[in-house]
N, C-alpha and C positions, 0 to 999 in steps of 0.2 A: 313967541314964547310957548304957546300951547302946543304947537307942532313939535318943538324941541323936547318938551316934556313927554309927549306921546312917543316920540322916537327913542328917547332915553329909557322909557318903560318897556321897549321892545316891540312896539307897533311899527310895522313896515308898510310901504305902499301896497305890496302884494296882499297883505292882510285886509286892508280897506277895500281893495278891488274885489277880493273874494267875498267879503261881507256884502258888497253892493250887488254882486251877481246872485248871491244866496237870497238876498231880500227880494229880488225879482221873482225867483222861484217860490219863495214863501208867500209872496203876494198871490200868485196863482193858486197855490195849495190852500191858503186860508180862504180865498174866495170859494173854491170848490167845496171845501169842507163845510163852510158856513151855509152854502146854498143847499147842501144835502141835509145838514143836521139841524139847522135853525128853522123853527116854525114861522119866523118873522118874514120869510120870503127873500126874494132876490135883492131887495133894497139894503138889507143889513149885510148880506154877502158882499155887495158892491162896496159898502163902507169899509169892511174889513180888508178887502183887497187893496183899496186906495190907501188906507192907513199904513199898511205894511209897505206898499209900493213907494210911498213918499220917503222911505229911508234910503233908497238907492242913490238919489242925487247927493245926499249928505255924505254917504260913504265914498262915492266917486270923487267928490270935492276934497275929502280928507286924503284920499289916495293921491290926487294930483299935488296937494300941498306937501305931503310926505315925500313924493317922488322928487319934487323940486328941492326940498331940504336935503335929500340924500345925494343929489347931484352937486350940491355946494361943497 
């Protein structure tokens, strides 16, 4: 039901895959920016990178679900 609503709203599997790849890039960028800008050190930078990096599997899962729905 949720996948149908997302598909009807215009979200396609390619969009979810692109978001997943972008979140991987953003994970690296957020880690690098936090490592340079934060006085808290590398620990906080690692947390930022991991936080953003955890989005990728969710977007890949949505992409797979949407691709299966599009094939039906």
